[in-house]
C-alpha positions in Angstrom: 0.0 0.0 0.0 3.1 2.3 -0.2 2.1 3.4 -3.7 -1.3 4.6 -2.6 -1.8 8.3 -3.1 -4.5 10.9 -2.4 -6.1 11.9 -5.7 -6.5 15.6 -4.6 -3.1 16.5 -3.1 -1.1 13.6 -4.7 0.6 12.7 -1.4 1.7 9.1 -1.2 2.2 6.7 1.6 5.9 6.5 0.7 6.5 10.2 1.2 4.2 10.5 4.2 4.1 7.2 6.3 1.4 8.6 8.5 -1.0 9.2 5.6 -4.5 8.1 6.4 -6.8 7.6 3.5 -10.6 7.9 4.0 -13.6 6.9 1.9 -17.2 7.9 1.7 -20.4 6.5 0.1 -19.2 7.1 -3.4 -16.1 4.9 -2.9 -13.5 7.5 -3.8 -10.6 8.0 -1.4 -9.2 11.2 0.1 -6.5 11.8 2.7 -7.5 13.1 6.2 -6.0 16.5 5.5 -8.0 17.0 2.3 -11.2 15.9 4.0 -10.7 18.6 6.6 -10.0 21.2 3.9 -13.0 20.0 2.0 -15.4 20.7 4.8 -14.0 24.0 6.1 -17.2 25.7 4.8 -19.5 23.1 6.2 -20.2 21.1 3.1 -18.4 19.6 0.2 -18.6 17.3 -2.8 -16.3 14.5 -4.1 -13.6 15.9 -6.4 -13.9 12.9 -8.7 -17.7 12.5 -9.2 -19.1 15.7 -7.6 -21.5 13.7 -5.3 -22.5 15.7 -2.2 -20.8 14.3 0.8 -21.1 14.5 4.6 -18.1 14.7 7.0 -19.7 12.1 9.3 -19.9 9.5 6.6 -16.1 9.4 6.0 -14.3 6.4 7.5 -10.7 5.1 7.4 -9.9 3.0 4.3 -9.2 -0.6 5.4 -8.7 -2.2 2.0 -6.3 -1.2 -0.8 -9.1 -1.1 -3.4 -11.6 1.7 -2.6 -14.3 -0.2 -4.6 -14.1 -2.9 -2.0 -14.9 -0.3 0.7 -17.8 1.0 -1.4 -19.3 -2.5 -1.9 -19.0 -3.3 1.8 -20.8 -0.1 2.8 -23.5 -0.8 0.2 -23.9 -4.4 1.4 -24.3 -3.3 5.0 -27.0 -0.8 4.0 -28.9 -3.2 1.8 -28.8 -6.1 4.3 -30.4 -3.9 7.0 -33.7 -4.1 5.0 -33.2 -7.3 3.0 -33.0 -9.4 6.2 -35.2 -12.3 5.5 -34.1 -15.8 6.5 -34.5 -19.2 4.8 -37.4 -20.0 7.1 -39.4 -17.1 5.7 -39.7 -18.8 2.3 -41.8 -21.8 1.2 -39.1 -23.4 -0.9 -35.3 -23.3 -1.2 -35.6 -22.1 -4.8 -37.5 -18.9 -3.6 -34.8 -18.3 -1.0 -32.0 -18.6 -3.6 -33.9 -16.3 -6.0 -34.1 -13.8 -3.1 -30.3 -14.0 -2.4 -29.7 -13.5 -6.1 -31.9 -10.4 -6.1 -29.8 -9.0 -3.2 -26.6 -9.6 -5.1 -28.0 -7.9 -8.2 -29.0 -4.8 -6.2 -25.5 -4.6 -4.6 -23.8 -5.0 -7.9 -25.9 -2.3 -9.6 -25.3 0.2 -6.8 -21.6 -0.6 -6.6 -21.1 -0.2 -10.3 -23.5 2.7 -10.9 -25.9 0.7 -13.0 -29.5 2.0 -13.1 -29.0 3.6 -9.6 -32.4 5.4 -9.7 -34.3 2.3 -10.7 -32.5 0.2 -8.1 -33.3 2.6 -5.3 -36.9 2.7 -6.4 -36.9 -1.1 -6.3 -35.5 -1.0 -2.7 -38.1 1.5 -1.6 -40.9 -0.6 -3.0 -39.5 -3.7 -1.3 -39.4 -1.8 2.1 -43.1 -0.8 1.6 -44.2 -4.3 0.7 -42.3 -6.0 3.5 -42.4 -3.5 6.3 -43.7 -5.8 9.0 -41.3 -8.7 8.2 -38.3 -6.2 8.1 -39.2 -4.8 11.6 -39.8 -8.3 13.0 -36.4 -9.6 11.7 -34.7 -6.4 12.9 -36.0 -7.0 16.4 -34.9 -10.7 16.2 -31.4 -9.7 15.1 -31.3 -7.1 17.9 -32.1 -9.8 20.5 -29.4 -12.1 19.1 -26.9 -9.3 19.1 -27.8 -8.4 22.7 -27.4 -12.1 23.8 -24.0 -12.2 22.0 -22.9 -9.0 23.7 -23.9 -10.4 27.1 -21.8 -13.6 26.4 -18.8 -11.5 25.3 -19.2 -9.3 28.5 -19.2 -12.4 30.7 -16.1 -13.7 28.9 -14.4 -10.3 29.4 -15.2 -10.3 33.1 -13.9 -13.8 33.5 -10.7 -12.9 31.7 -10.2 -9.8 33.9 -10.7 -11.9 37.1 -8.2 -14.5 35.8 -5.7 -11.8 35.0 -6.2 -10.1 38.4 -5.6 -13.5 40.1 -2.4 -14.0 38.1 -1.1 -10.5 39.0 -2.0 -11.1 42.7 -0.1 -14.3 42.7 3.0 -12.7 41.1 2.9 -9.8 43.6 2.7 -12.3 46.5 5.6 -14.2 45.1 7.7 -11.0 44.9 6.8 -10.0 48.4 7.7 -13.5 49.7 11.2 -13.2 48.0 11.8 -9.8 49.6 10.8 -11.1 53.0 13.1 -14.1 52.5 16.0 -11.8 51.5 15.4 -9.6 54.5 15.3 -12.6 56.8 18.6 -13.9 55.3 20.3 -10.5 55.8 19.1 -10.3 59.5 20.3 -13.8 60.1 23.8 -13.0 58.6 24.0 -9.8 60.7 22.9 -11.1 64.1 23.4 -14.9 64.1 26.5 -16.5 65.7 26.8 -19.4 63.2 29.0 -19.7 60.1 27.9 -17.6 57.1 28.5 -20.4 54.7 26.3 -22.7 56.7 23.6 -20.0 56.8 23.8 -19.5 53.0 23.7 -23.2 52.3 20.6 -23.6 54.5 18.9 -20.7 52.8 19.6 -22.1 49.4 18.3 -25.5 50.4 15.1 -24.0 51.7 14.6 -22.0 48.5 15.1 -25.1 46.4 12.6 -27.1 48.5 10.0 -24.4 48.0 10.5 -24.3 44.3 10.0 -28.1 44.1 6.6 -27.7 45.7 3.7 -27.7 43.4 2.6 -24.2 42.4 -1.1 -23.8 41.9 -1.8 -23.2 38.3 -4.9 -21.6 37.0 -7.0 -23.8 34.7 -6.2 -23.0 31.1 -9.3 -21.9 29.1 -9.8 -24.1 26.1 -13.2 -23.0 24.9 -15.6 -20.0 24.7 -18.5 -19.7 27.1 -20.7 -20.8 24.2 -18.9 -24.2 24.2 -16.9 -23.6 21.0 -13.4 -24.8 21.4 -10.3 -22.8 20.5 -8.6 -24.0 17.3 -5.3 -22.1 17.8 -2.6 -22.6 20.3 0.1 -25.1 21.3 -2.4 -27.8 22.1 -3.3 -28.2 18.4 -2.1 -31.6 17.1 -0.1 -31.7 13.9 -1.8 -33.3 10.9 -0.6 -36.8 10.3 1.6 -37.3 7.2 0.0 -39.8 4.8 2.2 -41.4 2.2 0.6 -41.2 -1.2 0.5 -44.1 -3.6 0.9 -44.1 -7.4 -1.5 -41.8 -9.4 -4.6 -43.4 -10.7 -4.6 -44.1 -14.4 -7.9 -44.6 -16.2 -8.2 -47.6 -18.5 -11.3 -48.1 -20.6 -13.2 -51.3 -19.8 -13.1 -54.0 -22.4 -16.0 -54.1 -24.8 -18.1 -57.3 -24.5 -18.9 -59.5 -27.5 -22.5 -58.7 -28.1 -23.0 -61.5 -30.8 -24.9 -59.0 -32.9 -24.7 -55.9 -35.0 -23.2 -52.7 -33.4 -25.8 -50.3 -32.0 -25.9 -46.8 -33.4 -23.9 -44.0 -31.9 -25.3 -41.3 -29.7 -25.1 -38.8 -32.5 -27.0 -41.2 -34.8 -29.7 -41.7 -32.1 -30.3 -37.9 -32.0 -30.2 -37.3 -35.7 -32.3 -40.4 -36.9 -35.3 -39.7 -34.7 -34.9 -42.6 -32.1 -35.8 -40.2 -29.3 -39.3 -39.4 -30.6 -40.7 -42.4 -28.6 -38.6 -41.8 -25.5 -39.6 -39.5 -22.6 -37.5 -36.3 -22.5 -35.5 -35.7 -19.3 -36.7 -33.1 -16.8 -34.7 -30.2 -15.6 -33.9 -32.0 -12.3 -32.7 -35.1 -14.2 -30.7 -33.0 -16.6 -29.0 -31.2 -13.7 -28.0 -34.6 -12.3 -26.3 -35.6 -15.6 -29.2 -37.8 -16.9 -30.0 -37.8 -20.6 -32.8 -39.5 -22.6 -30.2 -40.9 -25.0 -28.9 -43.2 -22.2 -32.0 -45.4 -21.9 -32.5 -45.4 -25.7 -29.0 -46.6 -26.3 -29.3 -49.2 -23.6 -32.6 -50.5 -25.2 -31.0 -50.7 -28.6 -28.0 -52.6 -27.2 -30.3 -55.1 -25.5 -32.3 -55.5 -28.7 -29.4 -56.1 -31.0 -27.2 -58.3 -28.7 -27.4 -62.0 -29.4 -28.9 -61.8 -32.9 -25.9 -63.7 -34.4 -26.0 -66.4 -31.7 -26.3 -69.9 -33.1 -26.9 -72.8 -30.9 
């Protein structure tokens, strides 16, 4: 992103490492200084497309391509109203058509294709589905509230765990200071040999270090029950030795003891399919063709005609 530049002042990220590019609803980028200059009089328009802009709508550019920023902003605005779920539709086909309609609207707005007609289409949808939109917004609001509560509980648990660790570390430091002060007092006022006192102190410290230190339980999952996938506890993937590559070999043709059946092209051209049921759209999607049963029937009819007992 070092070659990114503000289209107004031509300042690049290379010449000014602290350059902060910002984007608005039109998708064109401006640096933070140019945005401030643009709104000195209280209002301004985009230097590239002359679209009226608001200072509050500018945000820091996260992606290198400003069109990505524009599409993300449009997608957020569209999905606030187009918030139906799969259970709101009678069939899966209707739900897929609804998702395709959303993508078409986002594509048109992001690429400035029939913007007026697309906005009218959105307004008409909002009028026709006002109750469902409000109901789904309330449902999404409850789900977000529950998620925020879960995150808040996790945050509180993490803070308690961190406070417990800090408390234990401070207690260990105080204990070391008390032990050092006791050692100094003993060396100053005791009548025994200093070497013996030091060796006794070292042995005592070693015995304390060998004692089991209480370890806080390591958190391995969220409060929702979802386990962490990162960390040192993740097991490496086993290495599987691959064998030789598969080589396709055509199966041997059986001796039909009869004339060869016509080819698929001949079946289509010579009218064999006039008495065969045509395949449906579902069957065609699965790879089925009406030429297959016709060819099989011809093969069965012609096989064995040359057989002589």
